[in-house]
N, CA, C and O atoms as a Tripos MOL2 file, in Angstrom:
@<TRIPOS>MOLECULE
protein
  208   207    52     0     0
PROTEIN
NO_CHARGES

@<TRIPOS>ATOM
      1 N           6.7490   -0.6410   12.5490 N.3       1 GLY1
      2 CA          7.1030    0.7940   11.6380 C.3       1 GLY1
      3 C           6.8990    0.1470   10.1070 C.2       1 GLY1
      4 O           5.7920    0.1880    9.5690 O.2       1 GLY1
      5 N           8.0060   -0.4270    9.4820 N.am      2 ILE2
      6 CA          7.8070   -1.1860    8.3850 C.3       2 ILE2
      7 C           6.5020   -2.0370    8.2330 C.2       2 ILE2
      8 O           5.7120   -2.1170    7.2930 O.2       2 ILE2
      9 N           6.5210   -2.5030    9.1690 N.am      3 ALA3
     10 CA          6.0830   -4.0330    8.2900 C.3       3 ALA3
     11 C           4.3160   -3.4000    9.0890 C.2       3 ALA3
     12 O           3.4190   -3.3180    8.2500 O.2       3 ALA3
     13 N           3.9790   -3.0680   10.3370 N.am      4 TYR4
     14 CA          2.5240   -2.8950   10.6320 C.3       4 TYR4
     15 C           1.5290   -1.1910    9.7550 C.2       4 TYR4
     16 O           0.3450   -0.9060    9.9350 O.2       4 TYR4
     17 N           2.7770   -0.2310    8.6800 N.am      5 ALA5
     18 CA          2.5440    0.2480    8.1890 C.3       5 ALA5
     19 C           2.2850   -0.1840    6.1840 C.2       5 ALA5
     20 O           1.8570    0.5000    5.2540 O.2       5 ALA5
     21 N           2.7130   -1.3740    6.2530 N.am      6 VAL6
     22 CA          2.8120   -2.6390    5.0830 C.3       6 VAL6
     23 C           0.9830   -3.2580    5.4430 C.2       6 VAL6
     24 O          -0.0200   -3.2790    4.7300 O.2       6 VAL6
     25 N           1.1850   -3.6020    6.5820 N.am      7 ASP7
     26 CA          0.1770   -4.1490    6.8880 C.3       7 ASP7
     27 C          -1.3140   -3.3120    7.1140 C.2       7 ASP7
     28 O          -2.1080   -4.0180    6.4940 O.2       7 ASP7
     29 N          -1.5750   -2.9210    7.3110 N.am      8 GLN8
     30 CA         -2.4150   -1.2470    7.2970 C.3       8 GLN8
     31 C          -2.1940   -1.1790    5.6960 C.2       8 GLN8
     32 O          -2.2950   -2.3220    5.2480 O.2       8 GLN8
     33 N          -1.9830   -0.4310    4.8920 N.am      9 ILE9
     34 CA         -2.4760   -0.5060    3.5280 C.3       9 ILE9
     35 C          -2.5130   -1.6610    2.3920 C.2       9 ILE9
     36 O          -2.6500   -1.6260    1.1700 O.2       9 ILE9
     37 N          -2.3320   -2.6850    3.3250 N.am     10 ILE10
     38 CA         -2.8940   -3.7430    2.2800 C.3      10 ILE10
     39 C          -4.1040   -3.6520    3.3770 C.2      10 ILE10
     40 O          -5.0740   -4.0550    2.7360 O.2      10 ILE10
     41 N          -4.4240   -3.4260    4.3130 N.am     11 ASP11
     42 CA         -6.1350   -3.8030    4.4390 C.3      11 ASP11
     43 C          -6.5030   -3.0500    3.7240 C.2      11 ASP11
     44 O          -7.0450   -3.5070    2.7180 O.2      11 ASP11
     45 N          -6.4480   -2.1860    3.8000 N.am     12 LEU12
     46 CA         -6.8490   -0.6930    2.9580 C.3      12 LEU12
     47 C          -6.5960   -0.9070    1.9370 C.2      12 LEU12
     48 O          -5.8900    0.0700    1.6890 O.2      12 LEU12
     49 N          -6.6240   -1.5760    0.9060 N.am     13 LEU13
     50 CA         -6.0310   -1.2470   -0.4730 C.3      13 LEU13
     51 C          -6.8480   -2.1900   -0.4140 C.2      13 LEU13
     52 O          -7.6790   -2.0320   -1.3080 O.2      13 LEU13
     53 N          -7.1220   -3.4400    0.4060 N.am     14 SER14
     54 CA         -8.4480   -5.1180   -0.2430 C.3      14 SER14
     55 C          -9.5970   -4.4080    0.0400 C.2      14 SER14
     56 O         -10.4250   -4.4090   -0.8700 O.2      14 SER14
     57 N          -9.9950   -3.5620    1.4400 N.am     15 SER15
     58 CA        -10.7930   -3.2440    1.1160 C.3      15 SER15
     59 C         -12.0700   -1.6840    0.6800 C.2      15 SER15
     60 O         -13.1490   -1.2190    1.0470 O.2      15 SER15
     61 N         -10.3390   -1.3010   -0.8780 N.am     16 GLY16
     62 CA        -11.1560   -1.0900   -1.5100 C.3      16 GLY16
     63 C         -10.6540    0.9340   -1.5880 C.2      16 GLY16
     64 O         -10.7380    1.6620   -2.5770 O.2      16 GLY16
     65 N         -10.3430    1.1750   -0.6840 N.am     17 VAL17
     66 CA         -9.4940    2.5260   -0.5620 C.3      17 VAL17
     67 C          -8.1030    3.0400   -1.4610 C.2      17 VAL17
     68 O          -6.9110    2.8100   -1.2590 O.2      17 VAL17
     69 N          -8.9070    3.9720   -2.7230 N.am     18 ASP18
     70 CA         -8.7290    4.6540   -3.5340 C.3      18 ASP18
     71 C          -7.3060    4.8330   -3.0130 C.2      18 ASP18
     72 O          -7.4650    3.8610   -2.2740 O.2      18 ASP18
     73 N          -6.3480    5.1230   -2.8030 N.am     19 GLY19
     74 CA         -5.0360    5.6800   -2.7540 C.3      19 GLY19
     75 C          -4.9150    5.9330   -1.0190 C.2      19 GLY19
     76 O          -5.7750    6.3350   -0.2350 O.2      19 GLY19
     77 N          -3.5000    5.5290   -0.7840 N.am     20 VAL20
     78 CA         -2.9380    6.4350    0.2950 C.3      20 VAL20
     79 C          -1.5360    7.1910    0.1490 C.2      20 VAL20
     80 O          -0.6150    6.8900   -0.6100 O.2      20 VAL20
     81 N          -1.6000    8.2360    1.0540 N.am     21 HIS21
     82 CA         -0.7150    8.9100    1.3420 C.3      21 HIS21
     83 C           0.1770    8.0740    2.4650 C.2      21 HIS21
     84 O          -0.1920    7.3470    3.3880 O.2      21 HIS21
     85 N           2.0160    8.6220    1.8410 N.am     22 ILE22
     86 CA          2.5860    8.0670    3.1200 C.3      22 ILE22
     87 C           3.8130    8.9110    3.1880 C.2      22 ILE22
     88 O           4.6840    9.1010    2.3390 O.2      22 ILE22
     89 N           3.6220    9.5570    4.8900 N.am     23 TYR23
     90 CA          4.3380   10.5640    5.3320 C.3      23 TYR23
     91 C           5.8650    9.3690    6.0760 C.2      23 TYR23
     92 O           6.0490    8.5910    7.0120 O.2      23 TYR23
     93 N           6.2730    9.6820    5.4300 N.am     24 THR24
     94 CA          8.2910    9.2320    6.5110 C.3      24 THR24
     95 C           8.3640   10.4160    7.6760 C.2      24 THR24
     96 O           8.3410   10.3400    8.9040 O.2      24 THR24
     97 N           8.4490   11.3860    6.8890 N.am     25 MET25
     98 CA          8.8660   12.4690    7.6360 C.3      25 MET25
     99 C          10.8180   12.1300    6.5770 C.2      25 MET25
    100 O          11.6360   11.2980    6.9700 O.2      25 MET25
    101 N          10.9220   12.5900    5.9400 N.am     26 ASN26
    102 CA         12.8180   12.9190    5.2710 C.3      26 ASN26
    103 C          13.0500   11.4040    5.1430 C.2      26 ASN26
    104 O          14.1680   11.1150    4.7180 O.2      26 ASN26
    105 N          11.9210    9.9870    5.5270 N.am     27 LYS27
    106 CA         13.2370    9.2150    5.6700 C.3      27 LYS27
    107 C          12.7060    7.8110    4.2150 C.2      27 LYS27
    108 O          11.8850    6.8980    4.1250 O.2      27 LYS27
    109 N          13.7430    8.4100    3.3730 N.am     28 PRO28
    110 CA         12.3900    7.6760    1.1890 C.3      28 PRO28
    111 C          13.6610    6.0240    0.8410 C.2      28 PRO28
    112 O          13.9450    5.3170   -0.1260 O.2      28 PRO28
    113 N          13.9980    6.1040    2.1130 N.am     29 ASP29
    114 CA         14.1430    3.6880    2.1460 C.3      29 ASP29
    115 C          13.0950    3.7770    2.6150 C.2      29 ASP29
    116 O          12.2270    3.2060    1.9560 O.2      29 ASP29
    117 N          12.6110    4.4850    3.9130 N.am     30 ALA30
    118 CA         11.2270    3.8870    4.8800 C.3      30 ALA30
    119 C          10.2020    4.0270    3.4870 C.2      30 ALA30
    120 O           9.5030    3.0290    3.6600 O.2      30 ALA30
    121 N           9.7140    4.6400    2.2630 N.am     31 THR31
    122 CA          9.1830    5.0120    2.2700 C.3      31 THR31
    123 C           9.6970    4.5220    0.5980 C.2      31 THR31
    124 O           8.7670    4.4870   -0.2080 O.2      31 THR31
    125 N          11.4200    4.0660   -0.0730 N.am     32 ARG32
    126 CA         10.9150    2.4370   -0.8000 C.3      32 ARG32
    127 C          10.2600    1.3520   -0.3270 C.2      32 ARG32
    128 O           9.2230    0.8910   -0.8050 O.2      32 ARG32
    129 N          11.0990    0.7710    0.9910 N.am     33 ARG33
    130 CA         10.3590   -0.6360    1.6970 C.3      33 ARG33
    131 C           9.3450   -0.4060    2.3200 C.2      33 ARG33
    132 O           9.5610   -0.9620    3.3970 O.2      33 ARG33
    133 N           8.0080    0.2120    2.3910 N.am     34 ILE34
    134 CA          6.9530    0.4040    1.4350 C.3      34 ILE34
    135 C           5.9110   -0.5810    0.2680 C.2      34 ILE34
    136 O           5.1600   -1.5060   -0.0420 O.2      34 ILE34
    137 N           6.6990    0.6130    0.0270 N.am     35 MET35
    138 CA          6.1740    0.2060   -1.3210 C.3      35 MET35
    139 C           6.1020   -0.5220   -2.5330 C.2      35 MET35
    140 O           5.2280   -0.6410   -3.3920 O.2      35 MET35
    141 N           8.3160   -1.4070   -2.2440 N.am     36 GLU36
    142 CA          8.1160   -2.4480   -2.2090 C.3      36 GLU36
    143 C           8.1510   -4.6110   -1.7520 C.2      36 GLU36
    144 O           8.6390   -5.6830   -2.1120 O.2      36 GLU36
    145 N           6.8240   -3.6890   -0.3140 N.am     37 ASN37
    146 CA          6.5870   -4.3350    0.2000 C.3      37 ASN37
    147 C           4.6430   -4.8580   -0.3870 C.2      37 ASN37
    148 O           3.9850   -5.8810   -0.2030 O.2      37 ASN37
    149 N           4.3990   -3.7720   -0.9830 N.am     38 ILE38
    150 CA          2.7030   -4.1260   -1.5470 C.3      38 ILE38
    151 C           2.8810   -3.8420   -2.7870 C.2      38 ILE38
    152 O           1.7330   -3.6910   -3.2070 O.2      38 ILE38
    153 N           3.7630   -3.6320   -3.8430 N.am     39 SER39
    154 CA          3.9180   -3.9110   -5.0110 C.3      39 SER39
    155 C           3.1110   -4.9940   -5.2390 C.2      39 SER39
    156 O           2.0370   -4.4800   -5.5520 O.2      39 SER39
    157 N           2.9440   -6.5330   -5.2790 N.am     40 CYS40
    158 CA          2.4210   -7.6120   -6.0120 C.3      40 CYS40
    159 C           0.5740   -6.5460   -5.1110 C.2      40 CYS40
    160 O          -0.2110   -5.9960   -5.8830 O.2      40 CYS40
    161 N           0.3830   -6.5250   -3.9380 N.am     41 VAL41
    162 CA         -0.6120   -6.0260   -3.4650 C.3      41 VAL41
    163 C          -2.1460   -5.5820   -4.6550 C.2      41 VAL41
    164 O          -3.2610   -5.8280   -5.1150 O.2      41 VAL41
    165 N          -0.7070   -4.5970   -4.5400 N.am     42 ARG42
    166 CA         -1.0500   -3.4270   -5.9850 C.3      42 ARG42
    167 C          -1.4470   -3.4780   -7.0930 C.2      42 ARG42
    168 O          -2.3550   -2.7900   -7.5570 O.2      42 ARG42
    169 N          -0.8190   -4.2960   -7.6490 N.am     43 LYS43
    170 CA         -0.6910   -5.2480   -8.6560 C.3      43 LYS43
    171 C          -2.1460   -5.8970   -8.7980 C.2      43 LYS43
    172 O          -2.5930   -5.8050   -9.9410 O.2      43 LYS43
    173 N          -2.8880   -6.4670   -7.9700 N.am     44 ALA44
    174 CA         -3.7140   -7.7520   -7.5070 C.3      44 ALA44
    175 C          -5.4380   -6.4910   -7.4720 C.2      44 ALA44
    176 O          -6.5750   -6.6320   -7.9220 O.2      44 ALA44
    177 N          -4.5360   -5.0530   -6.4690 N.am     45 VAL45
    178 CA         -5.9190   -4.5760   -6.4310 C.3      45 VAL45
    179 C          -6.0740   -3.8070   -7.8910 C.2      45 VAL45
    180 O          -7.2230   -3.8250   -8.3340 O.2      45 VAL45
    181 N          -5.2800   -3.2700   -8.5370 N.am     46 CYS46
    182 CA         -5.5760   -2.9140   -9.8110 C.3      46 CYS46
    183 C          -6.3430   -3.4530  -11.4500 C.2      46 CYS46
    184 O          -7.0540   -3.1370  -12.4050 O.2      46 CYS46
    185 N          -5.6300   -4.3500  -10.8920 N.am     47 ARG47
    186 CA         -6.8670   -5.8480  -11.6270 C.3      47 ARG47
    187 C          -7.9790   -6.0430  -11.5050 C.2      47 ARG47
    188 O          -8.7480   -6.5550  -12.3190 O.2      47 ARG47
    189 N          -8.1510   -5.7240  -10.6540 N.am     48 LYS48
    190 CA         -8.7730   -6.0170  -10.5380 C.3      48 LYS48
    191 C         -10.7150   -5.4470  -10.8500 C.2      48 LYS48
    192 O         -10.7740   -4.2180  -10.8530 O.2      48 LYS48
    193 N         -12.2720   -6.1980  -11.1050 N.am     49 GLU49
    194 CA        -12.8490   -5.1970  -11.9500 C.3      49 GLU49
    195 C         -12.8270   -4.1740  -11.1370 C.2      49 GLU49
    196 O         -11.9380   -4.0670  -10.2920 O.2      49 GLU49
    197 N         -13.9930   -3.1050  -11.3040 N.am     50 PRO50
    198 CA        -14.9490   -2.5450  -10.4330 C.3      50 PRO50
    199 C         -15.5070   -3.2300   -9.9760 C.2      50 PRO50
    200 O         -15.2720   -4.4330  -10.0900 O.2      50 PRO50
    201 N         -16.8420   -2.5680   -9.0030 N.am     51 GLN51
    202 CA        -17.8490   -3.3960   -8.2740 C.3      51 GLN51
    203 C         -18.3670   -3.5050   -8.1770 C.2      51 GLN51
    204 O         -18.7040   -3.4220   -6.9960 O.2      51 GLN51
    205 N         -19.5000   -3.9220   -9.2620 N.am     52 ARG52
    206 CA        -21.3210   -3.4120   -9.0640 C.3      52 ARG52
    207 C         -22.2040   -3.2040   -7.9700 C.2      52 ARG52
    208 O         -23.3700   -2.8640   -8.1730 O.2      52 ARG52
@<TRIPOS>BOND
     1     1     2 1
     2     2     3 1
     3     3     4 2
     4     3     5 am
     5     5     6 1
     6     6     7 1
     7     7     8 2
     8     7     9 am
     9     9    10 1
    10    10    11 1
    11    11    12 2
    12    11    13 am
    13    13    14 1
    14    14    15 1
    15    15    16 2
    16    15    17 am
    17    17    18 1
    18    18    19 1
    19    19    20 2
    20    19    21 am
    21    21    22 1
    22    22    23 1
    23    23    24 2
    24    23    25 am
    25    25    26 1
    26    26    27 1
    27    27    28 2
    28    27    29 am
    29    29    30 1
    30    30    31 1
    31    31    32 2
    32    31    33 am
    33    33    34 1
    34    34    35 1
    35    35    36 2
    36    35    37 am
    37    37    38 1
    38    38    39 1
    39    39    40 2
    40    39    41 am
    41    41    42 1
    42    42    43 1
    43    43    44 2
    44    43    45 am
    45    45    46 1
    46    46    47 1
    47    47    48 2
    48    47    49 am
    49    49    50 1
    50    50    51 1
    51    51    52 2
    52    51    53 am
    53    53    54 1
    54    54    55 1
    55    55    56 2
    56    55    57 am
    57    57    58 1
    58    58    59 1
    59    59    60 2
    60    59    61 am
    61    61    62 1
    62    62    63 1
    63    63    64 2
    64    63    65 am
    65    65    66 1
    66    66    67 1
    67    67    68 2
    68    67    69 am
    69    69    70 1
    70    70    71 1
    71    71    72 2
    72    71    73 am
    73    73    74 1
    74    74    75 1
    75    75    76 2
    76    75    77 am
    77    77    78 1
    78    78    79 1
    79    79    80 2
    80    79    81 am
    81    81    82 1
    82    82    83 1
    83    83    84 2
    84    83    85 am
    85    85    86 1
    86    86    87 1
    87    87    88 2
    88    87    89 am
    89    89    90 1
    90    90    91 1
    91    91    92 2
    92    91    93 am
    93    93    94 1
    94    94    95 1
    95    95    96 2
    96    95    97 am
    97    97    98 1
    98    98    99 1
    99    99   100 2
   100    99   101 am
   101   101   102 1
   102   102   103 1
   103   103   104 2
   104   103   105 am
   105   105   106 1
   106   106   107 1
   107   107   108 2
   108   107   109 am
   109   109   110 1
   110   110   111 1
   111   111   112 2
   112   111   113 am
   113   113   114 1
   114   114   115 1
   115   115   116 2
   116   115   117 am
   117   117   118 1
   118   118   119 1
   119   119   120 2
   120   119   121 am
   121   121   122 1
   122   122   123 1
   123   123   124 2
   124   123   125 am
   125   125   126 1
   126   126   127 1
   127   127   128 2
   128   127   129 am
   129   129   130 1
   130   130   131 1
   131   131   132 2
   132   131   133 am
   133   133   134 1
   134   134   135 1
   135   135   136 2
   136   135   137 am
   137   137   138 1
   138   138   139 1
   139   139   140 2
   140   139   141 am
   141   141   142 1
   142   142   143 1
   143   143   144 2
   144   143   145 am
   145   145   146 1
   146   146   147 1
   147   147   148 2
   148   147   149 am
   149   149   150 1
   150   150   151 1
   151   151   152 2
   152   151   153 am
   153   153   154 1
   154   154   155 1
   155   155   156 2
   156   155   157 am
   157   157   158 1
   158   158   159 1
   159   159   160 2
   160   159   161 am
   161   161   162 1
   162   162   163 1
   163   163   164 2
   164   163   165 am
   165   165   166 1
   166   166   167 1
   167   167   168 2
   168   167   169 am
   169   169   170 1
   170   170   171 1
   171   171   172 2
   172   171   173 am
   173   173   174 1
   174   174   175 1
   175   175   176 2
   176   175   177 am
   177   177   178 1
   178   178   179 1
   179   179   180 2
   180   179   181 am
   181   181   182 1
   182   182   183 1
   183   183   184 2
   184   183   185 am
   185   185   186 1
   186   186   187 1
   187   187   188 2
   188   187   189 am
   189   189   190 1
   190   190   191 1
   191   191   192 2
   192   191   193 am
   193   193   194 1
   194   194   195 1
   195   195   196 2
   196   195   197 am
   197   197   198 1
   198   198   199 1
   199   199   200 2
   200   199   201 am
   201   201   202 1
   202   202   203 1
   203   203   204 2
   204   203   205 am
   205   205   206 1
   206   206   207 1
   207   207   208 2
@<TRIPOS>SUBSTRUCTURE
     1 GLY1         2 RESIDUE 1 A GLY
     2 ILE2         6 RESIDUE 1 A ILE
     3 ALA3        10 RESIDUE 1 A ALA
     4 TYR4        14 RESIDUE 1 A TYR
     5 ALA5        18 RESIDUE 1 A ALA
     6 VAL6        22 RESIDUE 1 A VAL
     7 ASP7        26 RESIDUE 1 A ASP
     8 GLN8        30 RESIDUE 1 A GLN
     9 ILE9        34 RESIDUE 1 A ILE
    10 ILE10       38 RESIDUE 1 A ILE
    11 ASP11       42 RESIDUE 1 A ASP
    12 LEU12       46 RESIDUE 1 A LEU
    13 LEU13       50 RESIDUE 1 A LEU
    14 SER14       54 RESIDUE 1 A SER
    15 SER15       58 RESIDUE 1 A SER
    16 GLY16       62 RESIDUE 1 A GLY
    17 VAL17       66 RESIDUE 1 A VAL
    18 ASP18       70 RESIDUE 1 A ASP
    19 GLY19       74 RESIDUE 1 A GLY
    20 VAL20       78 RESIDUE 1 A VAL
    21 HIS21       82 RESIDUE 1 A HIS
    22 ILE22       86 RESIDUE 1 A ILE
    23 TYR23       90 RESIDUE 1 A TYR
    24 THR24       94 RESIDUE 1 A THR
    25 MET25       98 RESIDUE 1 A MET
    26 ASN26      102 RESIDUE 1 A ASN
    27 LYS27      106 RESIDUE 1 A LYS
    28 PRO28      110 RESIDUE 1 A PRO
    29 ASP29      114 RESIDUE 1 A ASP
    30 ALA30      118 RESIDUE 1 A ALA
    31 THR31      122 RESIDUE 1 A THR
    32 ARG32      126 RESIDUE 1 A ARG
    33 ARG33      130 RESIDUE 1 A ARG
    34 ILE34      134 RESIDUE 1 A ILE
    35 MET35      138 RESIDUE 1 A MET
    36 GLU36      142 RESIDUE 1 A GLU
    37 ASN37      146 RESIDUE 1 A ASN
    38 ILE38      150 RESIDUE 1 A ILE
    39 SER39      154 RESIDUE 1 A SER
    40 CYS40      158 RESIDUE 1 A CYS
    41 VAL41      162 RESIDUE 1 A VAL
    42 ARG42      166 RESIDUE 1 A ARG
    43 LYS43      170 RESIDUE 1 A LYS
    44 ALA44      174 RESIDUE 1 A ALA
    45 VAL45      178 RESIDUE 1 A VAL
    46 CYS46      182 RESIDUE 1 A CYS
    47 ARG47      186 RESIDUE 1 A ARG
    48 LYS48      190 RESIDUE 1 A LYS
    49 GLU49      194 RESIDUE 1 A GLU
    50 PRO50      198 RESIDUE 1 A PRO
    51 GLN51      202 RESIDUE 1 A GLN
    52 ARG52      206 RESIDUE 1 A ARG
């Protein structure tokens, strides 16, 4: 569940995907846990300069 989603999102963001949409079927705690787990990766990706 959560760990698998986090791994996928980290891989996608690290590969340059602009964003992701999270479907958790009305389970806000799952969304919160995912976002908490990817927060450091999101910050690192946002700080990167665009590739040329």
